[in-house]
N, CA, C and O atoms as a DFTB+ gen file, in Angstrom:
344 C
 N C O
     1  1      72.772     125.875     116.617
     2  2      74.114     125.741     117.149
     3  2      74.465     126.920     118.055
     4  3      75.108     126.755     119.092
     5  1      74.034     128.100     117.647
     6  2      74.312     129.296     118.441
     7  2      73.624     129.210     119.806
     8  3      74.186     129.643     120.812
     9  1      72.413     128.654     119.842
    10  2      71.667     128.542     121.097
    11  2      72.391     127.604     122.065
    12  3      72.444     127.873     123.265
    13  1      72.938     126.525     121.556
    14  2      73.683     125.597     122.405
    15  2      74.910     126.287     122.980
    16  3      75.235     126.095     124.152
    17  1      75.583     127.075     122.184
    18  2      76.765     127.816     122.614
    19  2      76.393     128.798     123.728
    20  3      77.093     128.884     124.737
    21  1      75.317     129.521     123.550
    22  2      74.868     130.496     124.552
    23  2      74.436     129.780     125.825
    24  3      74.748     130.232     126.927
    25  1      73.730     128.679     125.683
    26  2      73.300     127.929     126.863
    27  2      74.480     127.372     127.656
    28  3      74.442     127.325     128.886
    29  1      75.517     126.956     126.953
    30  2      76.713     126.465     127.648
    31  2      77.352     127.584     128.460
    32  3      77.770     127.362     129.596
    33  1      77.432     128.788     127.890
    34  2      77.998     129.924     128.610
    35  2      77.111     130.333     129.779
    36  3      77.616     130.720     130.833
    37  1      75.819     130.254     129.606
    38  2      74.908     130.562     130.712
    39  2      75.054     129.540     131.836
    40  3      75.034     129.901     133.013
    41  1      75.199     128.277     131.478
    42  2      75.403     127.239     132.476
    43  2      76.708     127.461     133.232
    44  3      76.759     127.296     134.451
    45  1      77.755     127.832     132.516
    46  2      79.041     128.108     133.148
    47  2      78.921     129.303     134.100
    48  3      79.487     129.288     135.193
    49  1      78.190     130.325     133.687
    50  2      77.997     131.500     134.540
    51  2      77.216     131.133     135.797
    52  3      77.541     131.603     136.887
    53  1      76.200     130.306     135.654
    54  2      75.414     129.886     136.819
    55  2      76.262     129.037     137.769
    56  3      76.141     129.165     138.987
    57  1      77.105     128.184     137.226
    58  2      77.998     127.382     138.061
    59  2      78.958     128.284     138.833
    60  3      79.242     128.041     140.006
    61  1      79.454     129.325     138.167
    62  2      80.353     130.265     138.836
    63  2      79.623     131.010     139.944
    64  3      80.194     131.247     141.009
    65  1      78.374     131.380     139.709
    66  2      77.596     132.071     140.739
    67  2      77.356     131.176     141.944
    68  3      77.335     131.654     143.079
    69  1      77.180     129.915     141.713
    70  2      76.967     128.978     142.821
    71  2      78.286     128.656     143.519
    72  3      78.336     128.586     144.747
    73  1      79.337     128.463     142.757
    74  2      80.623     128.053     143.324
    75  2      81.335     129.202     144.029
    76  3      82.117     128.963     144.949
    77  1      81.083     130.435     143.622
    78  2      81.753     131.586     144.217
    79  2      81.575     131.677     145.724
    80  3      82.566     131.693     146.453
    81  1      80.346     131.737     146.209
    82  2      80.160     131.814     147.666
    83  2      80.677     130.581     148.413
    84  3      81.174     130.692     149.534
    85  1      80.559     129.425     147.797
    86  2      81.068     128.210     148.439
    87  2      82.586     128.285     148.561
    88  3      83.140     127.947     149.607
    89  1      83.246     128.714     147.526
    90  2      84.703     128.865     147.554
    91  2      85.113     129.921     148.574
    92  3      86.103     129.746     149.284
    93  1      84.365     131.005     148.649
    94  2      84.647     132.064     149.618
    95  2      84.574     131.509     151.042
    96  3      85.478     131.750     151.843
    97  1      83.514     130.771     151.365
    98  2      83.380     130.203     152.697
    99  2      84.481     129.193     152.987
   100  3      84.965     129.107     154.116
   101  1      84.878     128.431     151.980
   102  2      85.962     127.472     152.137
   103  2      87.263     128.191     152.495
   104  3      87.970     127.773     153.412
   105  1      87.575     129.253     151.786
   106  2      88.814     130.004     152.040
   107  2      88.784     130.637     153.431
   108  3      89.783     130.598     154.149
   109  1      87.656     131.215     153.813
   110  2      87.537     131.832     155.131
   111  2      87.680     130.774     156.231
   112  3      88.341     131.019     157.240
   113  1      87.071     129.610     156.044
   114  2      87.160     128.549     157.046
   115  2      88.594     128.051     157.207
   116  3      89.077     127.892     158.327
   117  1      89.263     127.808     156.102
   118  2      90.656     127.350     156.151
   119  2      91.531     128.410     156.813
   120  3      92.409     128.083     157.611
   121  1      91.295     129.664     156.487
   122  2      92.050     130.756     157.092
   123  2      91.845     130.795     158.602
   124  3      92.805     130.989     159.348
   125  1      90.613     130.614     159.061
   126  2      90.336     130.621     160.498
   127  2      91.005     129.445     161.192
   128  3      91.526     129.597     162.297
   129  1      90.998     128.296     160.573
   130  2      91.625     127.114     161.170
   131  2      93.132     127.313     161.280
   132  3      93.722     127.015     162.319
   133  1      93.751     127.808     160.229
   134  2      95.205     128.028     160.242
   135  2      95.576     129.079     161.280
   136  3      96.552     128.911     162.010
   137  1      94.801     130.163     161.352
   138  2      95.072     131.207     162.335
   139  2      94.939     130.672     163.752
   140  3      95.753     130.997     164.616
   141  1      93.928     129.862     163.998
   142  2      93.734     129.289     165.329
   143  2      94.883     128.363     165.695
   144  3      95.361     128.386     166.829
   145  1      95.329     127.549     164.748
   146  2      96.464     126.643     165.013
   147  2      97.727     127.444     165.330
   148  3      98.479     127.081     166.234
   149  1      97.960     128.523     164.598
   150  2      99.132     129.364     164.870
   151  2      99.027     130.006     166.244
   152  3     100.017     130.080     166.972
   153  1      97.839     130.471     166.607
   154  2      97.646     131.102     167.908
   155  2      97.862     130.086     169.029
   156  3      98.471     130.407     170.050
   157  1      97.367     128.866     168.843
   158  2      97.571     127.830     169.854
   159  2      99.048     127.488     170.000
   160  3      99.534     127.294     171.114
   161  1      99.760     127.414     168.885
   162  2     101.189     127.113     168.936
   163  2     101.954     128.239     169.629
   164  3     102.875     127.985     170.406
   165  1     101.572     129.470     169.349
   166  2     102.242     130.612     169.971
   167  2     101.976     130.626     171.472
   168  3     102.892     130.870     172.257
   169  1     100.737     130.369     171.881
   170  2     100.407     130.345     173.306
   171  2     101.082     129.179     174.014
   172  3     101.437     129.296     175.187
   173  1     101.265     128.073     173.333
   174  2     101.910     126.906     173.944
   175  2     103.380     127.192     174.215
   176  3     103.930     126.687     175.195
   177  1     104.027     127.986     173.375
   178  2     105.438     128.314     173.583
   179  2     105.622     129.204     174.797
   180  3     106.593     129.043     175.536
   181  1     104.707     130.142     175.018
   182  2     104.866     131.107     176.100
   183  2     104.262     130.635     177.417
   184  3     104.465     131.274     178.450
   185  1     103.542     129.558     177.398
   186  2     102.898     129.060     178.608
   187  2     103.746     127.962     179.224
   188  3     104.044     126.963     178.569
   189  1     104.137     128.143     180.485
   190  2     104.922     127.128     181.178
   191  2     104.027     126.082     181.818
   192  3     104.368     124.900     181.857
   193  1     102.884     126.521     182.317
   194  2     101.964     125.620     182.988
   195  2     100.684     125.549     182.164
   196  3     100.082     126.568     181.826
   197  1     100.295     124.352     181.859
   198  2      99.070     124.189     181.079
   199  2      97.862     124.442     181.969
   200  3      97.755     123.887     183.063
   201  1      96.963     125.276     181.494
   202  2      95.739     125.543     182.242
   203  2      94.734     124.434     181.957
   204  3      94.670     123.920     180.841
   205  1      93.954     124.066     182.966
   206  2      92.952     123.029     182.721
   207  2      91.880     123.542     181.754
   208  3      91.563     124.731     181.713
   209  1      91.351     122.619     180.998
   210  2      90.277     122.984     180.078
   211  2      89.059     123.403     180.883
   212  3      88.654     122.717     181.821
   213  1      88.493     124.514     180.517
   214  2      87.317     125.019     181.216
   215  2      86.155     125.034     180.248
   216  3      86.196     125.704     179.216
   217  1      85.143     124.305     180.583
   218  2      83.997     124.249     179.694
   219  2      82.822     124.990     180.309
   220  3      82.608     124.964     181.521
   221  1      82.091     125.629     179.469
   222  2      80.881     126.307     179.897
   223  2      79.737     125.810     179.034
   224  3      79.944     125.283     177.940
   225  1      78.550     125.982     179.534
   226  2      77.396     125.574     178.759
   227  2      76.209     126.435     179.144
   228  3      76.239     127.147     180.147
   229  1      75.198     126.363     178.360
   230  2      73.950     127.076     178.621
   231  2      72.817     126.065     178.591
   232  3      72.880     125.057     177.888
   233  1      71.803     126.347     179.350
   234  2      70.624     125.486     179.363
   235  2      69.470     126.277     178.762
   236  3      69.095     127.338     179.263
   237  1      68.925     125.752     177.700
   238  2      67.763     126.368     177.069
   239  2      66.519     125.591     177.479
   240  3      66.475     124.364     177.388
   241  1      65.532     126.315     177.923
   242  2      64.299     125.677     178.374
   243  2      63.153     126.180     177.498
   244  3      62.630     127.272     177.717
   245  1      62.769     125.383     176.515
   246  2      61.615     125.793     175.717
   247  2      60.344     125.582     176.532
   248  3      60.070     124.476     176.999
   249  1      59.586     126.636     176.695
   250  2      58.378     126.526     177.516
   251  2      57.259     127.337     176.885
   252  3      57.458     128.462     176.425
   253  1      56.099     126.747     176.875
   254  2      54.900     127.431     176.381
   255  2      53.743     127.008     177.275
   256  3      53.379     125.832     177.314
   257  1      53.177     127.953     177.981
   258  2      52.099     127.676     178.936
   259  2      52.529     126.652     179.992
   260  3      51.772     125.740     180.328
   261  1      53.753     126.814     180.510
   262  2      54.304     125.879     181.501
   263  2      54.509     126.562     182.847
   264  3      55.378     126.141     183.611
   265  1      53.751     127.588     183.162
   266  2      53.961     128.344     184.388
   267  2      53.771     127.497     185.639
   268  3      54.310     127.835     186.692
   269  1      53.030     126.424     185.549
   270  2      52.796     125.577     186.727
   271  2      54.044     124.804     187.137
   272  3      54.259     124.585     188.329
   273  1      54.860     124.390     186.195
   274  2      56.030     123.570     186.535
   275  2      57.355     124.285     186.318
   276  3      58.409     123.731     186.631
   277  1      57.323     125.503     185.789
   278  2      58.567     126.215     185.488
   279  2      59.347     126.540     186.764
   280  3      60.577     126.475     186.764
   281  1      58.660     126.883     187.833
   282  2      59.341     127.176     189.099
   283  2      60.092     125.967     189.621
   284  3      61.230     126.092     190.075
   285  1      59.477     124.809     189.562
   286  2      60.136     123.593     190.021
   287  2      61.338     123.255     189.138
   288  3      62.363     122.784     189.630
   289  1      61.209     123.493     187.858
   290  2      62.323     123.231     186.949
   291  2      63.499     124.136     187.267
   292  3      64.638     123.671     187.318
   293  1      63.244     125.417     187.480
   294  2      64.328     126.349     187.789
   295  2      64.971     126.013     189.131
   296  3      66.191     126.108     189.266
   297  1      64.176     125.624     190.121
   298  2      64.745     125.194     191.407
   299  2      65.630     123.964     191.223
   300  3      66.680     123.853     191.856
   301  1      65.215     123.054     190.373
   302  2      65.994     121.861     190.094
   303  2      67.325     122.217     189.426
   304  3      68.355     121.612     189.723
   305  1      67.298     123.186     188.536
   306  2      68.543     123.611     187.873
   307  2      69.496     124.272     188.858
   308  3      70.710     124.090     188.766
   309  1      68.955     125.036     189.794
   310  2      69.800     125.681     190.804
   311  2      70.447     124.633     191.708
   312  3      71.579     124.815     192.156
   313  1      69.742     123.547     191.977
   314  2      70.245     122.501     192.876
   315  2      71.260     121.554     192.210
   316  3      71.746     120.628     192.859
   317  1      71.580     121.767     190.960
   318  2      72.535     120.884     190.292
   319  2      73.894     120.937     190.999
   320  3      74.293     121.978     191.520
   321  1      74.584     119.824     191.008
   322  2      75.906     119.740     191.612
   323  2      76.957     120.062     190.549
   324  3      77.624     119.177     190.014
   325  1      77.078     121.348     190.265
   326  2      78.034     121.822     189.265
   327  2      78.679     123.078     189.834
   328  3      77.987     123.892     190.445
   329  1      79.979     123.257     189.651
   330  2      80.643     124.425     190.251
   331  2      79.971     125.728     189.812
   332  3      79.732     125.948     188.624
   333  1      79.674     126.576     190.779
   334  2      78.952     127.816     190.501
   335  2      79.769     128.803     189.666
   336  3      79.198     129.637     188.963
   337  1      81.109     128.715     189.736
   338  2      81.937     129.655     188.975
   339  2      81.971     129.327     187.479
   340  3      82.511     130.097     186.685
   341  1      81.409     128.214     187.109
   342  2      81.390     127.849     185.701
   343  2      80.008     128.028     185.144
   344  3      79.781     127.771     183.962
């Protein structure tokens, strides 16, 4: 009977060890979301003109022993019809 009691407490301790970091990440995520919403609301009050959404992106080119075609690929990326300031 004593072994079952100890095993139950060990199981509870292991559950707490697993749940602790998950709960921590949950609290941090919720905090970040709430802070972002407050910041957006504050910026919306002080902004008279809405700025257009500006998106940026990166292009990753995985290459291994591709020196023969890498130059053509980079030239093709430069020739894209996308605003240079973005």
